[in-house]
C-alpha positions as CSV (number, residue, x, y, z in Angstrom):
1,M,17.8,2.4,21.5
2,K,18.4,5.6,23.5
3,C,17.5,9.2,22.5
4,D,18.4,12.6,24.1
5,Q,15.0,14.0,23.3
6,Q,11.5,13.1,24.3
7,L,8.7,12.8,21.8
8,V,6.3,15.7,22.5
9,S,3.0,16.5,20.9
10,E,2.1,20.0,19.6
11,F,0.3,20.7,22.9
12,G,3.3,19.7,25.0
13,E,2.1,16.3,26.0
14,S,4.5,13.3,25.8
15,V,3.9,10.7,23.2
16,E,4.8,7.1,23.9
17,V,5.7,4.6,21.2
18,F,5.5,0.9,21.4
19,K,6.5,-2.0,19.2
20,L,5.0,-5.5,19.1
21,N,7.4,-8.1,20.3
22,G,6.5,-11.5,19.0
23,S,2.7,-11.6,18.7
24,T,1.5,-10.7,22.2
25,E,3.8,-8.3,24.1
26,W,4.2,-4.6,23.6
27,E,7.6,-3.0,24.3
28,K,8.1,0.7,24.8
29,I,10.8,2.2,22.6
30,E,12.7,5.4,23.3
31,S,13.7,6.3,19.7
32,L,12.5,5.9,16.2
33,G,16.1,6.0,15.0
34,R,16.3,6.9,11.3
35,H,12.5,6.5,10.9
36,V,9.7,9.0,10.8
37,I,6.0,8.4,11.5
38,Y,3.2,10.3,9.8
39,I,-0.3,10.0,11.4
40,G,-3.3,11.1,9.5
41,G,-7.1,10.9,9.9
42,K,-7.4,7.8,7.6
43,A,-3.9,6.4,7.4
44,C,-0.5,6.1,9.2
45,L,2.9,5.7,7.6
46,C,6.3,4.8,9.1
47,I,9.2,5.1,6.7
48,E,13.0,5.7,6.8
49,A,13.6,9.4,6.9
50,K,15.1,11.0,3.8
51,T,17.0,13.6,5.9
52,T,18.4,13.7,9.4
53,V,16.1,16.7,10.2
54,T,12.9,14.6,9.9
55,A,14.4,11.4,11.5
56,N,13.1,10.3,14.9
57,K,9.9,12.4,14.7
58,I,6.2,11.9,14.6
59,Y,4.0,14.2,12.5
60,F,0.3,14.7,13.2
61,P,-2.2,16.5,11.0
62,C,-2.8,20.2,11.6
63,A,-5.9,20.8,13.7
64,F,-7.8,23.8,12.5
């Protein structure tokens, strides 16, 4: 999949996303498509986005 935007963290650093091919090889992906990833301190969740605004994004917890 191709995407016109780069995944960037809050601090401006790029984030790379990989998926497991088969059982031993990791493949870099360029887009999450219609999915969104939420990463928390104790759990992570990848679901189909409910709106196009949240699609193809990764959300991290706020750092206070």
